[in-house]
C-alpha positions as CSV (number, residue, x, y, z in Angstrom):
1,M,36.1,103.8,47.3
2,G,38.0,106.3,45.2
3,G,39.1,106.6,41.6
4,M,41.2,104.1,39.6
5,N,44.6,105.8,40.5
6,R,43.8,106.0,44.2
7,I,42.7,102.3,44.4
8,A,45.8,101.3,42.4
9,A,48.1,103.2,44.7
10,M,46.6,101.6,47.8
11,T,46.1,98.0,46.6
12,G,48.3,97.5,43.4
13,A,45.1,97.1,41.4
14,K,45.4,96.5,37.7
15,N,43.2,95.3,34.8
16,F,40.3,97.6,35.4
17,G,37.2,96.7,33.3
18,F,33.9,98.3,32.8
19,S,30.8,96.8,31.3
20,S,27.1,96.4,31.7
21,T,25.0,93.5,32.5
22,E,22.1,92.2,30.4
23,A,19.7,94.3,32.6
24,G,21.7,97.4,31.9
25,N,23.5,97.6,35.2
26,V,27.0,99.0,35.2
27,K,29.8,96.9,36.4
28,A,33.4,97.7,37.3
29,S,36.1,95.2,38.1
30,F,39.7,94.9,38.9
31,L,42.5,92.7,40.2
32,F,44.7,93.6,43.2
33,K,47.5,92.5,45.4
34,G,48.0,92.2,49.1
35,S,45.3,89.9,50.2
36,R,45.8,86.2,50.7
37,K,42.1,85.5,50.6
38,V,40.9,87.4,47.4
39,N,42.6,89.2,44.5
40,G,39.6,90.3,42.4
41,L,36.5,92.4,42.9
42,E,33.5,93.2,40.7
43,V,31.1,95.9,41.7
44,T,27.7,96.2,40.1
45,L,25.4,99.1,40.4
46,E,21.9,97.6,40.8
47,N,18.7,99.3,39.7
48,D,17.7,100.2,43.2
49,D,20.9,102.3,43.6
50,T,22.7,99.8,45.7
51,Y,25.7,97.8,44.9
52,K,26.6,94.1,44.6
53,M,30.1,93.2,45.5
54,T,31.7,89.9,44.2
55,F,35.1,89.0,45.7
56,S,37.0,86.4,43.9
57,K,40.4,84.5,43.9
58,T,41.9,83.6,40.5
59,T,45.0,81.5,40.3
60,P,46.5,79.7,37.4
61,K,46.1,76.3,39.0
62,A,42.6,76.7,40.5
63,G,41.1,79.2,38.1
64,Y,38.4,81.6,39.1
65,N,36.5,81.1,42.3
66,V,34.0,83.3,44.0
67,I,35.0,83.8,47.7
68,A,32.4,86.2,48.9
69,E,29.3,88.1,47.5
70,T,27.4,90.9,49.2
71,A,24.2,92.6,47.9
72,N,22.2,95.6,48.9
73,V,25.4,97.6,49.7
74,H,25.0,101.4,49.9
75,G,27.8,103.6,48.7
76,D,29.0,104.5,52.2
77,Q,29.5,100.9,53.0
78,L,31.7,100.0,50.0
79,A,35.2,100.6,51.6
80,G,34.3,99.0,55.0
81,I,33.1,95.8,53.3
82,F,36.3,95.8,51.2
83,T,38.4,96.1,54.3
84,N,36.5,93.4,56.1
85,I,36.8,90.8,53.4
86,T,40.3,91.6,52.0
87,G,42.0,92.9,55.2
88,L,43.2,95.9,53.1
89,Y,42.5,99.5,54.0
90,L,41.4,102.1,51.4
91,S,42.9,105.2,53.0
92,L,46.2,106.9,52.5
């Protein structure tokens, strides 16, 4: 999908966070602008070398809501799934 600066330039992303799950899987998350459906993404690298993508919408009134979740995503599919769910393109 690109580095933090590249994603920020294309989507207005901010609040990047990195952590690990209890199982030791690495997670990256960020908030972004430009999509009416979702404004947050959490990407988790699973033990089988695939990714889990969790798209969310966070608003002050409604709080945090998961909008879509995909599992068993390969690295070359990340940008396409992001575009399909958000309507935003990850290319300059």
